[in-house]
N, CA, C and O atoms as CSV, one atom per row, in Angstrom:
chain,resi,resn,atom,element,x,y,z
A,1,MET,N,N,40.684,-26.223,-78.101
A,1,MET,CA,C,40.111,-25.624,-76.919
A,1,MET,C,C,41.252,-25.058,-76.091
A,1,MET,O,O,42.253,-25.738,-75.864
A,2,GLY,N,N,41.112,-23.842,-75.646
A,2,GLY,CA,C,42.158,-23.169,-74.895
A,2,GLY,C,C,42.073,-23.488,-73.418
A,2,GLY,O,O,41.262,-24.303,-72.978
A,3,ALA,N,N,42.947,-22.812,-72.652
A,3,ALA,CA,C,42.999,-23.042,-71.199
A,3,ALA,C,C,41.708,-22.573,-70.532
A,3,ALA,O,O,41.255,-23.175,-69.559
A,4,GLY,N,N,41.114,-21.492,-71.058
A,4,GLY,CA,C,39.867,-20.986,-70.485
A,4,GLY,C,C,38.728,-21.957,-70.700
A,4,GLY,O,O,37.876,-22.123,-69.827
A,5,GLY,N,N,38.705,-22.605,-71.867
A,5,GLY,CA,C,37.653,-23.571,-72.160
A,5,GLY,C,C,37.754,-24.804,-71.278
A,5,GLY,O,O,36.734,-25.365,-70.877
A,6,ALA,N,N,38.971,-25.229,-70.972
A,6,ALA,CA,C,39.154,-26.400,-70.114
A,6,ALA,C,C,38.679,-26.088,-68.701
A,6,ALA,O,O,38.040,-26.927,-68.066
A,7,ARG,N,N,38.985,-24.888,-68.200
A,7,ARG,CA,C,38.554,-24.526,-66.850
A,7,ARG,C,C,37.025,-24.456,-66.786
A,7,ARG,O,O,36.428,-24.878,-65.796
A,8,CYS,N,N,36.392,-23.927,-67.831
A,8,CYS,CA,C,34.939,-23.837,-67.870
A,8,CYS,C,C,34.333,-25.244,-67.860
A,8,CYS,O,O,33.350,-25.489,-67.160
A,9,TRP,N,N,34.909,-26.159,-68.625
A,9,TRP,CA,C,34.431,-27.537,-68.670
A,9,TRP,C,C,34.571,-28.203,-67.299
A,9,TRP,O,O,33.665,-28.915,-66.866
A,10,GLN,N,N,35.683,-27.982,-66.618
A,10,GLN,CA,C,35.887,-28.580,-65.299
A,10,GLN,C,C,34.861,-28.041,-64.300
A,10,GLN,O,O,34.334,-28.797,-63.484
A,11,ARG,N,N,34.578,-26.739,-64.361
A,11,ARG,CA,C,33.580,-26.167,-63.457
A,11,ARG,C,C,32.205,-26.757,-63.737
A,11,ARG,O,O,31.450,-27.049,-62.810
A,12,TRP,N,N,31.882,-26.930,-65.009
A,12,TRP,CA,C,30.590,-27.482,-65.377
A,12,TRP,C,C,30.475,-28.931,-64.887
A,12,TRP,O,O,29.430,-29.327,-64.371
A,13,GLN,N,N,31.544,-29.722,-65.047
A,13,GLN,CA,C,31.533,-31.112,-64.572
A,13,GLN,C,C,31.413,-31.158,-63.055
A,13,GLN,O,O,30.689,-31.996,-62.516
A,14,ALA,N,N,32.110,-30.271,-62.365
A,14,ALA,CA,C,32.061,-30.256,-60.905
A,14,ALA,C,C,30.663,-29.893,-60.415
A,14,ALA,O,O,30.225,-30.401,-59.383
A,15,SER,N,N,29.965,-29.035,-61.125
A,15,SER,CA,C,28.622,-28.649,-60.688
A,15,SER,C,C,27.607,-29.761,-60.951
A,15,SER,O,O,26.550,-29.779,-60.320
A,16,ARG,N,N,27.895,-30.670,-61.848
A,16,ARG,CA,C,26.972,-31.769,-62.149
A,16,ARG,C,C,27.093,-32.917,-61.158
A,16,ARG,O,O,26.151,-33.693,-61.003
A,17,GLU,N,N,28.227,-33.042,-60.486
A,17,GLU,CA,C,28.416,-34.141,-59.537
A,17,GLU,C,C,27.583,-33.864,-58.282
A,17,GLU,O,O,27.559,-32.740,-57.780
A,18,PRO,N,N,26.915,-34.877,-57.793
A,18,PRO,CA,C,26.116,-34.649,-56.577
A,18,PRO,C,C,27.034,-34.352,-55.394
A,18,PRO,O,O,28.143,-34.880,-55.311
A,19,PRO,N,N,26.570,-33.515,-54.495
A,19,PRO,CA,C,27.411,-33.216,-53.330
A,19,PRO,C,C,27.542,-34.441,-52.434
A,19,PRO,O,O,26.638,-35.274,-52.372
A,20,ALA,N,N,28.658,-34.542,-51.750
A,20,ALA,CA,C,28.876,-35.667,-50.844
A,20,ALA,C,C,27.864,-35.583,-49.697
A,20,ALA,O,O,27.626,-34.504,-49.156
A,21,PRO,N,N,27.273,-36.716,-49.330
A,21,PRO,CA,C,26.292,-36.682,-48.238
A,21,PRO,C,C,26.960,-36.251,-46.932
A,21,PRO,O,O,28.041,-36.720,-46.577
A,22,ARG,N,N,26.276,-35.341,-46.227
A,22,ARG,CA,C,26.821,-34.875,-44.963
A,22,ARG,C,C,26.394,-35.813,-43.856
A,22,ARG,O,O,25.231,-36.211,-43.783
A,23,ARG,N,N,27.322,-36.163,-43.005
A,23,ARG,CA,C,27.041,-37.032,-41.877
A,23,ARG,C,C,26.464,-36.185,-40.750
A,23,ARG,O,O,27.023,-35.140,-40.416
A,24,PRO,N,N,25.353,-36.623,-40.159
A,24,PRO,CA,C,24.789,-35.842,-39.060
A,24,PRO,C,C,25.758,-35.820,-37.878
A,24,PRO,O,O,26.556,-36.743,-37.717
A,25,PRO,N,N,25.695,-34.791,-37.065
A,25,PRO,CA,C,26.607,-34.717,-35.929
A,25,PRO,C,C,26.380,-35.869,-34.962
A,25,PRO,O,O,25.253,-36.325,-34.770
A,26,SER,N,N,27.456,-36.328,-34.365
A,26,SER,CA,C,27.379,-37.442,-33.433
A,26,SER,C,C,26.698,-36.997,-32.140
A,26,SER,O,O,26.875,-35.865,-31.689
A,27,SER,N,N,25.935,-37.883,-31.566
A,27,SER,CA,C,25.220,-37.587,-30.329
A,27,SER,C,C,25.745,-38.498,-29.228
A,27,SER,O,O,25.737,-39.721,-29.371
A,28,ILE,N,N,26.198,-37.910,-28.141
A,28,ILE,CA,C,26.699,-38.697,-27.023
A,28,ILE,C,C,25.569,-39.539,-26.430
A,28,ILE,O,O,25.792,-40.679,-26.024
A,29,ALA,N,N,24.376,-38.988,-26.380
A,29,ALA,CA,C,23.238,-39.716,-25.825
A,29,ALA,C,C,22.941,-40.970,-26.637
A,29,ALA,O,O,22.719,-42.041,-26.071
A,30,LYS,N,N,22.937,-40.841,-27.964
A,30,LYS,CA,C,22.668,-41.988,-28.826
A,30,LYS,C,C,23.787,-43.018,-28.726
A,30,LYS,O,O,23.530,-44.221,-28.685
A,31,ASP,N,N,25.021,-42.543,-28.685
A,31,ASP,CA,C,26.156,-43.454,-28.582
A,31,ASP,C,C,26.117,-44.235,-27.266
A,31,ASP,O,O,26.376,-45.439,-27.243
A,32,PHE,N,N,25.792,-43.539,-26.175
A,32,PHE,CA,C,25.712,-44.201,-24.870
A,32,PHE,C,C,24.571,-45.211,-24.851
A,32,PHE,O,O,24.728,-46.310,-24.319
A,33,LEU,N,N,23.438,-44.856,-25.418
A,33,LEU,CA,C,22.305,-45.776,-25.484
A,33,LEU,C,C,22.672,-47.017,-26.294
A,33,LEU,O,O,22.376,-48.137,-25.878
A,34,GLY,N,N,23.302,-46.830,-27.428
A,34,GLY,CA,C,23.719,-47.968,-28.251
A,34,GLY,C,C,24.711,-48.865,-27.541
A,34,GLY,O,O,24.634,-50.089,-27.650
A,35,ALA,N,N,25.646,-48.266,-26.813
A,35,ALA,CA,C,26.647,-49.058,-26.092
A,35,ALA,C,C,26.005,-49.864,-24.967
A,35,ALA,O,O,26.352,-51.029,-24.771
A,36,THR,N,N,25.081,-49.268,-24.232
A,36,THR,CA,C,24.459,-49.995,-23.126
A,36,THR,C,C,23.553,-51.117,-23.621
A,36,THR,O,O,23.502,-52.186,-23.014
A,37,VAL,N,N,22.845,-50.883,-24.707
A,37,VAL,CA,C,21.988,-51.943,-25.252
A,37,VAL,C,C,22.850,-53.084,-25.785
A,37,VAL,O,O,22.516,-54.254,-25.597
A,38,THR,N,N,23.942,-52.755,-26.440
A,38,THR,CA,C,24.854,-53.792,-26.924
A,38,THR,C,C,25.424,-54.597,-25.760
A,38,THR,O,O,25.504,-55.824,-25.828
A,39,LEU,N,N,25.817,-53.911,-24.700
A,39,LEU,CA,C,26.345,-54.585,-23.517
A,39,LEU,C,C,25.292,-55.494,-22.883
A,39,LEU,O,O,25.615,-56.594,-22.435
A,40,ALA,N,N,24.042,-55.045,-22.841
A,40,ALA,CA,C,22.966,-55.871,-22.285
A,40,ALA,C,C,22.733,-57.121,-23.133
A,40,ALA,O,O,22.507,-58.204,-22.593
A,41,ILE,N,N,22.785,-56.976,-24.439
A,41,ILE,CA,C,22.591,-58.134,-25.322
A,41,ILE,C,C,23.726,-59.135,-25.150
A,41,ILE,O,O,23.490,-60.342,-25.101
A,42,ILE,N,N,24.950,-58.642,-25.059
A,42,ILE,CA,C,26.095,-59.532,-24.831
A,42,ILE,C,C,25.952,-60.229,-23.478
A,42,ILE,O,O,26.267,-61.413,-23.354
A,43,GLY,N,N,25.476,-59.499,-22.463
A,43,GLY,CA,C,25.269,-60.096,-21.144
A,43,GLY,C,C,24.254,-61.226,-21.177
A,43,GLY,O,O,24.444,-62.251,-20.522
A,44,VAL,N,N,23.184,-61.049,-21.930
A,44,VAL,CA,C,22.163,-62.098,-22.035
A,44,VAL,C,C,22.734,-63.323,-22.757
A,44,VAL,O,O,22.448,-64.458,-22.376
A,45,ILE,N,N,23.527,-63.096,-23.782
A,45,ILE,CA,C,24.128,-64.226,-24.510
A,45,ILE,C,C,25.080,-64.992,-23.606
A,45,ILE,O,O,25.069,-66.223,-23.601
A,46,VAL,N,N,25.910,-64.279,-22.837
A,46,VAL,CA,C,26.833,-64.942,-21.912
A,46,VAL,C,C,26.057,-65.680,-20.824
A,46,VAL,O,O,26.452,-66.775,-20.421
A,47,LEU,N,N,24.963,-65.098,-20.345
A,47,LEU,CA,C,24.140,-65.754,-19.327
A,47,LEU,C,C,23.546,-67.049,-19.868
A,47,LEU,O,O,23.538,-68.064,-19.171
A,48,GLN,N,N,23.054,-67.025,-21.089
A,48,GLN,CA,C,22.496,-68.242,-21.684
A,48,GLN,C,C,23.562,-69.321,-21.842
A,48,GLN,O,O,23.315,-70.496,-21.571
A,49,ALA,N,N,24.746,-68.912,-22.282
A,49,ALA,CA,C,25.838,-69.883,-22.444
A,49,ALA,C,C,26.246,-70.469,-21.091
A,49,ALA,O,O,26.498,-71.669,-20.985
A,50,THR,N,N,26.311,-69.630,-20.063
A,50,THR,CA,C,26.676,-70.108,-18.732
A,50,THR,C,C,25.626,-71.072,-18.195
A,50,THR,O,O,25.972,-72.113,-17.636
A,51,ASN,N,N,24.360,-70.742,-18.357
A,51,ASN,CA,C,23.296,-71.641,-17.890
A,51,ASN,C,C,23.331,-72.975,-18.617
A,51,ASN,O,O,23.113,-74.026,-18.013
A,52,ARG,N,N,23.602,-72.931,-19.902
A,52,ARG,CA,C,23.648,-74.177,-20.673
A,52,ARG,C,C,24.828,-75.052,-20.238
A,52,ARG,O,O,24.713,-76.273,-20.138
A,53,LEU,N,N,25.971,-74.390,-19.981
A,53,LEU,CA,C,27.143,-75.156,-19.541
A,53,LEU,C,C,26.962,-75.694,-18.123
A,53,LEU,O,O,27.466,-76.771,-17.801
A,54,ALA,N,N,26.250,-74.958,-17.276
A,54,ALA,CA,C,26.064,-75.372,-15.886
A,54,ALA,C,C,24.922,-76.367,-15.717
A,54,ALA,O,O,24.737,-76.894,-14.620
A,55,SER,N,N,24.164,-76.635,-16.748
A,55,SER,CA,C,22.991,-77.505,-16.618
A,55,SER,C,C,23.327,-78.926,-16.153
A,55,SER,O,O,22.516,-79.494,-15.421
A,56,PRO,N,N,24.450,-79.544,-16.516
A,56,PRO,CA,C,24.717,-80.894,-16.000
A,56,PRO,C,C,24.892,-80.925,-14.481
A,56,PRO,O,O,24.673,-81.971,-13.870
A,57,CYS,N,N,25.271,-79.835,-13.866
A,57,CYS,CA,C,25.478,-79.809,-12.419
A,57,CYS,C,C,24.166,-79.820,-11.653
A,57,CYS,O,O,24.134,-80.268,-10.506
A,58,GLY,N,N,23.107,-79.352,-12.239
A,58,GLY,CA,C,21.832,-79.287,-11.540
A,58,GLY,C,C,20.885,-80.413,-11.921
A,58,GLY,O,O,19.759,-80.449,-11.423
A,59,ALA,N,N,21.296,-81.333,-12.782
A,59,ALA,CA,C,20.412,-82.409,-13.241
A,59,ALA,C,C,20.280,-83.485,-12.177
A,59,ALA,O,O,21.241,-83.793,-11.472
A,60,GLY,N,N,19.108,-84.044,-12.064
A,60,GLY,CA,C,18.884,-85.142,-11.126
A,60,GLY,C,C,18.533,-84.652,-9.735
A,60,GLY,O,O,18.637,-83.461,-9.439
A,61,PRO,N,N,18.106,-85.603,-8.861
A,61,PRO,CA,C,17.699,-85.208,-7.518
A,61,PRO,C,C,18.866,-84.723,-6.654
A,61,PRO,O,O,18.698,-83.790,-5.870
A,62,ASP,N,N,20.035,-85.336,-6.783
A,62,ASP,CA,C,21.193,-84.935,-5.984
A,62,ASP,C,C,22.382,-84.743,-6.910
A,62,ASP,O,O,22.965,-85.723,-7.375
A,63,PRO,N,N,22.756,-83.480,-7.189
A,63,PRO,CA,C,23.839,-83.258,-8.138
A,63,PRO,C,C,25.189,-83.754,-7.652
A,63,PRO,O,O,26.096,-83.941,-8.463
A,64,HIS,N,N,25.351,-83.975,-6.347
A,64,HIS,CA,C,26.641,-84.422,-5.823
A,64,HIS,C,C,26.646,-85.922,-5.536
A,64,HIS,O,O,27.506,-86.403,-4.799
A,65,ALA,N,N,25.709,-86.660,-6.102
A,65,ALA,CA,C,25.553,-88.074,-5.784
A,65,ALA,C,C,26.729,-88.911,-6.271
A,65,ALA,O,O,27.287,-89.695,-5.503
A,66,GLY,N,N,27.104,-88.760,-7.511
A,66,GLY,CA,C,28.161,-89.594,-8.060
A,66,GLY,C,C,29.484,-88.859,-8.141
A,66,GLY,O,O,29.511,-87.628,-8.132
A,67,PRO,N,N,30.587,-89.598,-8.221
A,67,PRO,CA,C,31.890,-88.943,-8.351
A,67,PRO,C,C,32.013,-88.277,-9.721
A,67,PRO,O,O,31.716,-88.886,-10.749
A,68,GLY,N,N,32.441,-87.058,-9.718
A,68,GLY,CA,C,32.635,-86.330,-10.976
A,68,GLY,C,C,31.340,-85.904,-11.621
A,68,GLY,O,O,31.313,-85.658,-12.827
A,69,ALA,N,N,30.250,-85.806,-10.851
A,69,ALA,CA,C,28.962,-85.422,-11.422
A,69,ALA,C,C,29.019,-84.004,-11.968
A,69,ALA,O,O,28.352,-83.678,-12.949
A,70,CYS,N,N,29.816,-83.173,-11.328
A,70,CYS,CA,C,29.934,-81.792,-11.773
A,70,CYS,C,C,31.405,-81.406,-11.734
A,70,CYS,O,O,31.941,-81.069,-10.678
A,71,SER,N,N,32.051,-81.457,-12.887
A,71,SER,CA,C,33.472,-81.128,-12.922
A,71,SER,C,C,33.804,-80.407,-14.219
A,71,SER,O,O,33.006,-80.390,-15.156
A,72,GLY,N,N,34.970,-79.823,-14.262
A,72,GLY,CA,C,35.452,-79.155,-15.467
A,72,GLY,C,C,34.737,-77.850,-15.733
A,72,GLY,O,O,34.503,-77.057,-14.822
A,73,VAL,N,N,34.391,-77.635,-16.996
A,73,VAL,CA,C,33.754,-76.398,-17.422
A,73,VAL,C,C,32.367,-76.259,-16.789
A,73,VAL,O,O,31.943,-75.154,-16.453
A,74,SER,N,N,31.669,-77.374,-16.628
A,74,SER,CA,C,30.340,-77.329,-16.010
A,74,SER,C,C,30.428,-76.824,-14.572
A,74,SER,O,O,29.596,-76.022,-14.149
A,75,ALA,N,N,31.419,-77.280,-13.823
A,75,ALA,CA,C,31.589,-76.833,-12.440
A,75,ALA,C,C,31.932,-75.353,-12.396
A,75,ALA,O,O,31.414,-74.619,-11.555
A,76,LEU,N,N,32.795,-74.914,-13.289
A,76,LEU,CA,C,33.158,-73.496,-13.338
A,76,LEU,C,C,31.938,-72.638,-13.683
A,76,LEU,O,O,31.710,-71.599,-13.062
A,77,ALA,N,N,31.163,-73.071,-14.662
A,77,ALA,CA,C,29.959,-72.335,-15.051
A,77,ALA,C,C,28.948,-72.318,-13.912
A,77,ALA,O,O,28.253,-71.322,-13.715
A,78,HIS,N,N,28.861,-73.410,-13.165
A,78,HIS,CA,C,27.939,-73.478,-12.027
A,78,HIS,C,C,28.349,-72.490,-10.933
A,78,HIS,O,O,27.493,-71.877,-10.295
A,79,HIS,N,N,29.644,-72.339,-10.719
A,79,HIS,CA,C,30.137,-71.430,-9.684
A,79,HIS,C,C,29.945,-69.957,-10.054
A,79,HIS,O,O,29.665,-69.138,-9.179
A,80,VAL,N,N,30.087,-69.615,-11.315
A,80,VAL,CA,C,29.988,-68.200,-11.726
A,80,VAL,C,C,28.585,-67.833,-12.194
A,80,VAL,O,O,28.357,-66.706,-12.634
A,81,ASP,N,N,27.657,-68.757,-12.105
A,81,ASP,CA,C,26.299,-68.507,-12.595
A,81,ASP,C,C,25.647,-67.316,-11.898
A,81,ASP,O,O,25.006,-66.498,-12.559
A,82,GLY,N,N,25.793,-67.202,-10.610
A,82,GLY,CA,C,25.189,-66.079,-9.872
A,82,GLY,C,C,25.785,-64.737,-10.274
A,82,GLY,O,O,25.061,-63.755,-10.437
A,83,ILE,N,N,27.084,-64.696,-10.430
A,83,ILE,CA,C,27.758,-63.450,-10.819
A,83,ILE,C,C,27.345,-63.033,-12.230
A,83,ILE,O,O,27.107,-61.854,-12.492
A,84,VAL,N,N,27.263,-63.998,-13.124
A,84,VAL,CA,C,26.867,-63.691,-14.504
A,84,VAL,C,C,25.413,-63.211,-14.541
A,84,VAL,O,O,25.077,-62.302,-15.299
A,85,THR,N,N,24.562,-63.817,-13.731
A,85,THR,CA,C,23.160,-63.392,-13.680
A,85,THR,C,C,23.049,-61.950,-13.186
A,85,THR,O,O,22.335,-61.140,-13.776
A,86,LEU,N,N,23.757,-61.635,-12.104
A,86,LEU,CA,C,23.726,-60.262,-11.586
A,86,LEU,C,C,24.309,-59.261,-12.586
A,86,LEU,O,O,23.807,-58.145,-12.715
A,87,SER,N,N,25.355,-59.657,-13.283
A,87,SER,CA,C,25.958,-58.762,-14.285
A,87,SER,C,C,24.994,-58.502,-15.439
A,87,SER,O,O,24.869,-57.370,-15.907
A,88,ALA,N,N,24.320,-59.547,-15.892
A,88,ALA,CA,C,23.355,-59.378,-16.984
A,88,ALA,C,C,22.188,-58.500,-16.537
A,88,ALA,O,O,21.708,-57.672,-17.312
A,89,LEU,N,N,21.727,-58.670,-15.300
A,89,LEU,CA,C,20.653,-57.816,-14.784
A,89,LEU,C,C,21.113,-56.358,-14.662
A,89,LEU,O,O,20.351,-55.438,-14.958
A,90,ALA,N,N,22.340,-56.156,-14.231
A,90,ALA,CA,C,22.874,-54.793,-14.118
A,90,ALA,C,C,22.984,-54.135,-15.493
A,90,ALA,O,O,22.666,-52.955,-15.647
A,91,CYS,N,N,23.430,-54.891,-16.483
A,91,CYS,CA,C,23.529,-54.344,-17.847
A,91,CYS,C,C,22.149,-53.999,-18.403
A,91,CYS,O,O,21.976,-52.974,-19.063
A,92,ALA,N,N,21.166,-54.865,-18.130
A,92,ALA,CA,C,19.806,-54.593,-18.604
A,92,ALA,C,C,19.229,-53.365,-17.907
A,92,ALA,O,O,18.555,-52.551,-18.539
A,93,ALA,N,N,19.489,-53.228,-16.611
A,93,ALA,CA,C,18.999,-52.050,-15.879
A,93,ALA,C,C,19.667,-50.779,-16.389
A,93,ALA,O,O,19.013,-49.743,-16.517
A,94,LEU,N,N,20.959,-50.849,-16.679
A,94,LEU,CA,C,21.672,-49.696,-17.225
A,94,LEU,C,C,21.126,-49.316,-18.603
A,94,LEU,O,O,20.979,-48.135,-18.915
A,95,ALA,N,N,20.830,-50.321,-19.419
A,95,ALA,CA,C,20.258,-50.044,-20.744
A,95,ALA,C,C,18.870,-49.421,-20.618
A,95,ALA,O,O,18.534,-48.507,-21.370
A,96,ALA,N,N,18.069,-49.904,-19.684
A,96,ALA,CA,C,16.731,-49.330,-19.479
A,96,ALA,C,C,16.837,-47.882,-18.989
A,96,ALA,O,O,16.098,-47.012,-19.449
A,97,ALA,N,N,17.758,-47.630,-18.056
A,97,ALA,CA,C,17.955,-46.260,-17.562
A,97,ALA,C,C,18.455,-45.344,-18.670
A,97,ALA,O,O,18.026,-44.194,-18.765
A,98,ALA,N,N,19.361,-45.846,-19.512
A,98,ALA,CA,C,19.865,-45.036,-20.623
A,98,ALA,C,C,18.756,-44.746,-21.626
A,98,ALA,O,O,18.705,-43.653,-22.189
A,99,PHE,N,N,17.871,-45.704,-21.858
A,99,PHE,CA,C,16.762,-45.493,-22.779
A,99,PHE,C,C,15.821,-44.422,-22.252
A,99,PHE,O,O,15.407,-43.526,-22.988
A,100,ILE,N,N,15.485,-44.525,-20.966
A,100,ILE,CA,C,14.591,-43.523,-20.368
A,100,ILE,C,C,15.250,-42.142,-20.401
A,100,ILE,O,O,14.606,-41.147,-20.734
A,101,TRP,N,N,16.534,-42.090,-20.055
A,101,TRP,CA,C,17.262,-40.813,-20.081
A,101,TRP,C,C,17.270,-40.228,-21.493
A,101,TRP,O,O,17.054,-39.031,-21.679
A,102,TYR,N,N,17.521,-41.080,-22.480
A,102,TYR,CA,C,17.580,-40.598,-23.861
A,102,TYR,C,C,16.216,-40.086,-24.309
A,102,TYR,O,O,16.135,-39.046,-24.963
A,103,MET,N,N,15.142,-40.799,-23.967
A,103,MET,CA,C,13.814,-40.380,-24.407
A,103,MET,C,C,13.358,-39.093,-23.723
A,103,MET,O,O,12.657,-38.287,-24.335
A,104,LEU,N,N,13.745,-38.891,-22.468
A,104,LEU,CA,C,13.301,-37.698,-21.750
A,104,LEU,C,C,14.188,-36.475,-21.992
A,104,LEU,O,O,13.679,-35.363,-22.132
A,105,TRP,N,N,15.520,-36.668,-22.045
A,105,TRP,CA,C,16.422,-35.518,-22.157
A,105,TRP,C,C,17.361,-35.585,-23.352
A,105,TRP,O,O,17.595,-34.562,-23.997
A,106,GLY,N,N,17.903,-36.746,-23.665
A,106,GLY,CA,C,18.895,-36.857,-24.734
A,106,GLY,C,C,18.338,-36.553,-26.111
A,106,GLY,O,O,18.999,-35.905,-26.923
A,107,TYR,N,N,17.115,-37.022,-26.381
A,107,TYR,CA,C,16.492,-36.800,-27.686
A,107,TYR,C,C,16.228,-35.318,-27.896
A,107,TYR,O,O,16.429,-34.805,-28.997
A,108,ARG,N,N,15.785,-34.633,-26.867
A,108,ARG,CA,C,15.499,-33.210,-26.955
A,108,ARG,C,C,16.770,-32.409,-27.213
A,108,ARG,O,O,16.775,-31.515,-28.060
A,109,SER,N,N,17.838,-32.717,-26.498
A,109,SER,CA,C,19.080,-31.971,-26.688
A,109,SER,C,C,19.695,-32.265,-28.046
A,109,SER,O,O,20.323,-31.388,-28.640
A,110,THR,N,N,19.525,-33.490,-28.552
A,110,THR,CA,C,20.037,-33.827,-29.886
A,110,THR,C,C,19.278,-33.051,-30.949
A,110,THR,O,O,19.880,-32.548,-31.898
A,111,ALA,N,N,17.964,-32.948,-30.801
A,111,ALA,CA,C,17.151,-32.237,-31.789
A,111,ALA,C,C,17.476,-30.747,-31.785
A,111,ALA,O,O,17.531,-30.131,-32.850
A,112,GLN,N,N,17.690,-30.163,-30.625
A,112,GLN,CA,C,18.004,-28.740,-30.553
A,112,GLN,C,C,19.398,-28.462,-31.100
A,112,GLN,O,O,19.604,-27.441,-31.757
A,113,ALA,N,N,20.353,-29.339,-30.847
A,113,ALA,CA,C,21.704,-29.124,-31.336
A,113,ALA,C,C,21.777,-29.280,-32.851
A,113,ALA,O,O,22.560,-28.593,-33.508
A,114,GLY,N,N,20.960,-30.185,-33.413
A,114,GLY,CA,C,20.970,-30.399,-34.846
A,114,GLY,C,C,20.205,-29.353,-35.631
A,114,GLY,O,O,20.334,-29.267,-36.853
A,115,GLY,N,N,19.411,-28.562,-34.935
A,115,GLY,CA,C,18.652,-27.507,-35.616
A,115,GLY,C,C,17.388,-28.012,-36.282
A,115,GLY,O,O,16.819,-27.311,-37.119
A,116,ASN,N,N,16.931,-29.205,-35.938
A,116,ASN,CA,C,15.722,-29.762,-36.528
A,116,ASN,C,C,14.528,-29.296,-35.699
A,116,ASN,O,O,14.271,-29.860,-34.635
A,117,GLY,N,N,13.810,-28.309,-36.145
A,117,GLY,CA,C,12.696,-27.745,-35.392
A,117,GLY,C,C,11.536,-28.690,-35.247
A,117,GLY,O,O,10.790,-28.598,-34.272
A,118,ASP,N,N,11.351,-29.622,-36.211
A,118,ASP,CA,C,10.227,-30.556,-36.135
A,118,ASP,C,C,10.360,-31.483,-34.943
A,118,ASP,O,O,9.379,-31.726,-34.240
A,119,ALA,N,N,11.553,-32.005,-34.699
A,119,ALA,CA,C,11.747,-32.937,-33.594
A,119,ALA,C,C,11.665,-32.232,-32.253
A,119,ALA,O,O,11.296,-32.853,-31.257
A,120,ALA,N,N,12.001,-30.950,-32.203
A,120,ALA,CA,C,11.964,-30.201,-30.944
A,120,ALA,C,C,10.555,-29.725,-30.623
A,120,ALA,O,O,10.280,-29.337,-29.488
A,121,GLY,N,N,9.665,-29.748,-31.597
A,121,GLY,CA,C,8.290,-29.355,-31.364
A,121,GLY,C,C,7.985,-27.904,-31.672
A,121,GLY,O,O,6.877,-27.448,-31.392
A,122,SER,N,N,8.903,-27.176,-32.225
A,122,SER,CA,C,8.636,-25.783,-32.563
A,122,SER,C,C,8.092,-25.677,-33.979
A,122,SER,O,O,8.416,-26.521,-34.815
A,123,PRO,N,N,7.272,-24.665,-34.281
A,123,PRO,CA,C,6.654,-24.566,-35.614
A,123,PRO,C,C,7.626,-24.219,-36.697
A,123,PRO,O,O,7.239,-24.105,-37.860
C-alpha cells in the first residue's frame, strides 16, 4: 500500500469515529442559581450542627443552675446560634430570589443565546 492508500485509510477511520460531544455554553444565571442553592444547603447543615451542639445549654428549667452547665463548644454554639440562624435565612432568601430571577429572566436569556427556539417559545 502506498502513501496515498495510507492517507485514504486514515481519512476513512477519522470519519468513522464519533464526533466529540460539544459542551453547551455556560450560563451565568444557572451558575449563580447553583451557587446560591449550594450555599443555602451548607447554611442549613451548619445551622443544624450549631443547634445540636447548643442543645445542652438550653436543657432543663434553668440552664445556668449548675456550675459548668454550659461551657466549651456548647457555650460557643449557644452564643453564635442567632448569627448562624440569620445567615442561613439570608442564604435561603438569596437562593429563592435567584430561582425566581432565573425562571423569569435567566432561563429566557439562556434559551435565546443558545439558539434553542423551542425553549424560547418561537415556532
